[in-house]
N, C-alpha and C positions, 0 to 999 in steps of 0.2 A: 509554598508548603514546607513545613519543617521536616527534618529527617524522621522524627517520631511519627508524624502524621503520614508521611510517605510509607513508612514501614507498616503502619496499621492498614493503609489502603492496599498493600501488597499481600495481605493475609487472605488466604482462600478458605472458605468453609471446608472442613474435612469431609471426605466422602464416607458414606455409611459402610461401605465395604471395608475401608481401612479402620474405621472405628470398631467394626466387628472383630477384625483380626487383633487389634490392640486389646479389646475386652477379653477375647479368648486367651491371649498370652498372659494377661494379668491374672485371670482366674486359674490358669495352670500353675503359675508361680505360687499363688496363695494356697491352692489346694495341695500343692506339693509340701508346703510348710505345714499345713494342717495334717496331712497324712503322716509326716514325720513326728508331729506332736502326738498323734494317736498311737503310733507305734511305740514312742517313748513311754507313754502312759501305760500301755499294756505291758511292756517289758518291766517297768519300774514298779508298778502297783498292781498288776493283774494277778500275780502269784499269791499275794497276801490278801486278796479280796478287798483291797482298799480302793474302791472305785471313786470315792469322793476326791481324794487328791488327784487321781487320774483325770477326772472330769474338770477339775480346777485347772490342771495343766493345759488341757485342750482349750478351755474357754479363755484362759489367760493368753494362750498363743494367738487365738482369733482376735482378741482385743489389741494385742501388740501389733499384729499385722495391720489391723485397721488404722491404728494410730500412726504407725510409721508411714503407711501409704497415704494417709491424709496429710501428714506434715510435708512429705515430699511433693505431693500434688499442690498443696497450698503455697509452698515457698518456691518451687521450681516449675510447677505446671506440667509435670511429666510423671511417668511411671514406667516400669520395664516394658510393657506392651506398647505404650505410646512412643517411647524412645526408639523402639525397634521399627515402628511404622512411620516415623517422622511426624507425629502429631503433638499438639500441646494444648492445654486448657488454660485460657486467659480470661481476664475480665472483659465483659462485652464492650466493644468499641476501643479497647486499649491492647497493649502488648504485655501488661503487668499480670502476674499470677493472681489468683483469686483470694489468696490468704488462707490461713489455717482454719478459721471458723467455718467459712463457706465450704471448704474442702471436706471437713468432718461431716457436715450435713449432706453434701453431695455423695460422698462415699457410702454413708449409711443408707441413703435412699436406694442407691444401686445395689448394695449388698442385700437389703431386705427384699428388693424386687427380684433377686436372682435365686437364692436358695429356698426360702419358704414357699415360693409360688412355682417352683420347678421350672423357672425360666419364662413363665408367661408374663410376669411383671417386667422383665427385661425386654421382652418383645413389645410390650405396650409402650415402654419408653422409646424404643427405636421407632415405633410407628408415629409417635408424637414429633420426633425429630424429622421424619420424612414428610409429615404434613405441615411443617412450619411454613406459614405463608410468606415470611420474609426471605426465604431461600437460604438462610444461614444454618439450617438444620440443627436448631436448638431444641432439644427435647424438654419434657416437663421438668426434669431435674436440673437442666441448665437454666431454664427460666426462673426456677426457684431461687437460685443463688447468683443469677445474672452472670453466667459463664458462657463461654463459647469454645468449641473444639475447632482448631484451625490446623491447616496443613503448613508445616514449616520446612518441608524438604527444600534443599537448595535448588535454585533454578538458574539456568544459563541466561546471563544478561545479554540482551540483544541491543546492539548499538542502534541508535536512531538513524534510519537511512537518510542519506543526503538527498535534498530535494532534486528531483529530476529536472534537468535543464530542458526547456522546450526546444524541439528541433526546428531548424530554419524552415520557413514556409516560402516557397517559390511562387511569386505572383507575376504572371506574364504581362500584366498591365504596366508594371514598373519597367519592364524591358521594352521600352518604346523604340521604334525604328527611327533613327536619326537620319533625315534626308542628306544625301551626299552633297558636298559643297560644290557650287557651280564651277565648271571648267573655265579657266581664264581664256579669253580669246587669243587665237594664235597671233604671234608677233609678225607683222608684215615687214619683210626686209626692205631697207632703204635702197631703192633702185636709182637714185639720182647719181649722175656721173661724179666721180671723184674730182677734187680740185687738181688742176695741173701742177706739176712740181715747179717750184720757183726757178726761174731762169737766171742767167747771168746778169749782173748789175752793170750799169753804165759806169764809165770812168769817173763821173762826178758823184757816183753813189746813188743815183736815182734809178729805181727799177724800170725796166723796159715796159713799154705799153703792151697790154695783153693783145694777143692776136685776135683779129675779128673773124668770126666764123662766117663762111660764105652763106648768103641768104638764098635759099632755093627759090627758083621761079616757079610759081604755081599758076597754071592756066586758069583764067576766069571763065566760068561756065556761061553759056549763052543765056540760059534762063534758070530762074530759081524754081526748083521742084515744089509741087504742092505740099508734100510732106517733107519738110526739111529733116535731115538726119539728126538723130539725137546722140548726145555724148553720154555713153554709159561707162562708168568706171569699172574696170576689170581688175579685181584684186589679184588675180593670178599673175597678171603682167606688170601691175604696178603703175601703168600709164593709161590714161583714157584713150579708148579706141572709138572710131567712128563706125557705126553699123546700124542696121535696122532696129527699131524699138523692140525691146524684150517684153513679151507679155507678162503682166503681173500674175503670179500664181493665184488660183482661186482660193479663197479663205476656207480652210477646213474647219469643220465643227469640232470644237474641243470637247472631250468627254467631261461631264461634270466631276468636279473634285469630290472624292469620297469624303464622307463625314469623318472627322478625326476619330481614330481607334475603332471604326466600325468593324474592321476585319480582325480585331484582336479579341481574344477570349481570356477570361480570368480563370486560371487553373490553380487550384490549391492542392498541394501534395499532402495527402492524408496518410498518417502512419497507421499501420495495422494495429488492432486492439492488442493490449498487453496480455501475455500468457501467464497464468498463475497455476501453481501447484500447491496441493494440500497434503499433509502427512498426518495420519492419526496415530495415537499411541498404541493402537492395535496392530500396527505394521502396514495398514492399507495406505497406499499413496497413489495419486493420480493427478492429471492435469484437468483443471476446471474447463469444461466445454459446454456448459449450459446450466440450467436451473438444477440444483442438487438439494435433495431433502435428506435430513439426518434425524435418526431416532432409533427406537427399539424395533419398530416395524413401520417405517414411514410410508405414507400413502398420499398421493396428490389429491387435491380437490377436483371436483368434476370440471373437466375442460382445462386443467392446469398442465402446461407443457413441461413436465418434469423430465429432464434428460437422464438423471441418475438418482437412484435410491440407495443410501448408505445405511445398512443395518449394523448397529453397534451393540455389543454385549453390555449389559448393565446389571450386575449381580444384585445391587441394592435398589434397583428400580428408580434410580435418580434421573434416568432419561425418560422423557415422555415418548409416546408412540411416534408422533411427528414433532420432534423437538425444535428444529431450526431449519433454515434454508440459507443458501448462498449462491451467488452467480456473478458473472462478469457483465457489467452494464456497458452500454454502447460507447462511453468515453474511455473504456479500458480499465476501470477500477473494479476491484473485487469487493462486493457488498454482502454482508451477513445480516440476518434478521431472525430474532427469536420469535417463534410462532405461538407465544402464550404458554410456554412450558410450565410445569409445576415448580421445578427447582431453579429455573432461569438459566441464562447463559452469561458467561463472564469473559471480558477481553483483558488479556495481559499484555501490556506494552511498556517497555522501558522500566520495569520494576514496579509498576502500578497496576491495580486491578479496577476495572469498571464494569458494573453490571449493565447488561444491555436491556434497554427498555423493550417490552413486548411490542411486536408489530412496528418497530422503528428501525429502519435500515441504518447500518453503521459501516463506514468505509474502512477497509483493512489496509495495512501496510506490510511491506516485506519484513519478515521476522516476527510478526504478531502471533500470539497464541490465544486460541479461543477454547474455552472450556464449556462443554455441554454435559451438565450433570457431573458424572465421574469420569468422563472421557475428555481427551485433549486433542486439539488439531493445530498444527503449526503451518503457517502460511509463508510461501516464498515465491519470488518472481522467477518464472521459467526463463532460462537463457540469460 
């Protein structure tokens, strides 16, 4: 998207209250000049009963004010009242001024609708702007010359929040119990007798013959017993001993091996839902703790579990009775939804403006600004 298109997307339709203030300021400036012209006509031509030059002076002043105002509006898109309230008149869909010709026609229509009709015509033009189905608040005089009144007040740029990194999830299934390594068998010490130290050698160099150990005399038994003794190795002594047979231990029933990981549970550490705070331009600020309805006199539908009702003042009736709703969904996101309001809801994010579709939820981010009619709400993450 080009810079021009981005700037066009960032323009918001002007609220009717600010348009009314700009209209009043412009009329005060013009009427002050008209009053000065009338006073000059009375002083200069009233004593001589020359009313024609006086009327010409007044009419000429009105024409000059109209021409000057139209030229300034057509070339710069502004006026004293609009400059004071941060508004500008641009060509529909662009940021360019409407030009001198359309500005002359537009100013003439507004002027004729104001004085000769005692203000009823101006009220009718305001009503056509309020009933604009596009939500751009373009009155009949704006549609006539394809103009739009936008809000150009400077706004604080909100940096795009960094994506939140997912928190680590602890899964006990991955933490498997590793069986202990088997204990090596104990080392049996060598109980064999050590070799005798070497003796002296013979004169010719030959080693002496080893001494012969005496052979013990064992008495021969008279008869062989029925159960001959068995030789059972005894590891504690290191040498086989003769003794009665050792009974074999009875085989013990081994418990069945448990199925792998039957005693393990999969546990996922869930983080608590994110906390969100909203702040309105009226000064009201709170933490979102449930379904919240916004409007002039918001009312929940039958059986709707609304936790909070936010009544916002709307001098120009740009807010619907129940304009929009927002709440924190189970995954921790803050979601806003327009409830089919007359003038719609707008999302301001990173210098761009997007109109919210009716009955279509939209996920908000930290630093977003949502505009409900002529009221604004700023969103922030709590903590």
